[in-house]
C-alpha positions in Angstrom: -12.3 -2.1 7.1 -11.8 1.4 6.3 -9.9 2.7 3.3 -7.6 5.6 3.3 -6.4 7.4 0.3 -2.9 8.8 0.9 -2.1 11.9 -1.5 1.7 12.6 -1.5 4.2 13.5 -4.2 7.1 12.2 -2.3 7.8 8.6 -2.7 9.5 8.1 0.6 6.6 10.2 2.5 4.1 8.2 0.7 5.4 4.7 1.5 6.1 5.7 5.1 2.5 7.0 5.7 1.2 3.8 3.9 3.2 1.6 5.9 2.2 3.3 9.0 -1.6 3.1 8.3 -1.5 -0.5 7.0 0.2 -1.5 10.1 -2.7 -0.2 12.2 -5.1 -2.4 10.2 -6.3 0.0 7.5 -6.6 -0.5 3.7 -4.6 2.2 1.9 -4.5 3.5 -1.7 -2.3 6.1 -3.1 -2.2 9.1 -5.5 1.0 11.1 -6.6 -0.7 14.3 -6.8 -4.2 16.3 -6.7 -5.4 15.6 -10.1 -4.7 11.9 -9.6 -6.4 11.9 -6.2 -9.6 13.5 -7.6 -9.7 10.8 -10.6 -9.3 8.1 -7.8 -11.8 9.5 -5.7 -14.5 9.7 -8.7 -13.9 6.0 -9.1 -14.0 4.7 -5.4 -14.7 7.0 -2.7 -12.3 6.3 0.2 -13.3 6.5 4.0 -10.6 9.3 4.6 -7.9 11.1 2.7 -4.6 12.0 4.0 -3.5 15.1 1.9 -0.1 16.7 1.2 -0.4 20.5 0.5 2.5 21.1 -1.8 2.3 19.0 -4.9 2.5 19.3 -8.8 -0.6 19.8 -10.9 -3.0 20.5 -8.1 -2.1 21.5 -4.5 -3.8 19.9 -1.4 -5.8 23.1 -0.6 -7.6 22.9 -4.0 -8.4 19.2 -3.6 -9.8 19.8 0.0 -11.9 22.6 -1.4 -13.2 20.5 -4.3 -14.0 17.4 -2.0 -15.8 19.5 0.5 -18.1 21.3 -2.4 -19.1 18.1 -3.9 -22.1 16.5 -2.1 -20.8 13.1 -3.0 -17.5 13.6 -0.9 -18.1 16.5 1.4 -18.6 14.1 4.1 -15.1 12.3 3.7 -12.8 13.4 6.5 -9.6 15.2 5.2 -6.2 15.1 7.2 -3.7 17.7 5.7 -0.3 16.6 6.5 2.4 19.1 5.4 5.7 20.4 6.0 3.9 23.8 6.0 3.7 23.9 9.8 3.3 27.5 10.6 0.1 28.5 12.5 -1.3 30.3 9.4 -0.8 27.2 7.1 -2.7 25.3 9.7 -5.4 28.0 9.9 -5.4 28.3 6.0 -5.9 24.4 5.9 -8.7 24.3 8.2 -10.3 27.2 6.3 -10.3 24.9 3.0 -12.4 22.3 5.0 -9.6 20.1 6.3 -10.8 18.1 9.4 -7.4 17.9 10.8 -3.8 19.3 10.2 -0.6 17.6 11.0 2.8 19.3 10.4 5.8 17.1 9.1 7.7 15.6 10.6 5.0 14.2 12.8 4.9 11.4 15.2 3.6 8.1 13.9 1.1 8.0 16.8 -0.2 11.5 15.9 -1.0 10.5 12.3 -2.6 7.0 13.2 -4.3 8.4 16.1 -6.0 11.3 14.2 -6.9 9.1 11.3 -8.5 6.4 13.7 -10.3 9.3 15.7 -11.9 10.7 12.4 -12.7 7.3 11.1 -14.7 6.6 14.4 -16.3 10.1 14.2 
C-alpha cells in the first residue's frame, strides 16, 4: 500500500485531503508546514507528497525544490495543491519540479485520480 504525505497548514484542508486519500485505500501521514515535511521525509520517505504552497516557515515551492534536488527524494512525485490558481502559479509550480498542480477548490475525484495516476507511473 502506498504512503502519501499531506503537507498543509490548514487543519480543515489537511483533514479533508487525508480523509479523501484514506478513503481511496492509501496510507496517509501529515505535516503542518514545509520544515516539518522535510523532517518527516528524512525519517521515512513517502511514495508521494501532496504539497500546499502558502505555509509558515517554508513554502511549498522551496520544499519541492529541495526534494527534487536530493538524489534520495528526487523520484518522489509531488502534487502541488494550492489556492493560487492562476496560470502563472501553475507554471511556477511545475518549474520547481512538481509532477502535478491542482488548484483549490478542487474536485475530490481530480485529487484522488491525479495521486493514483502518479503512484502507478
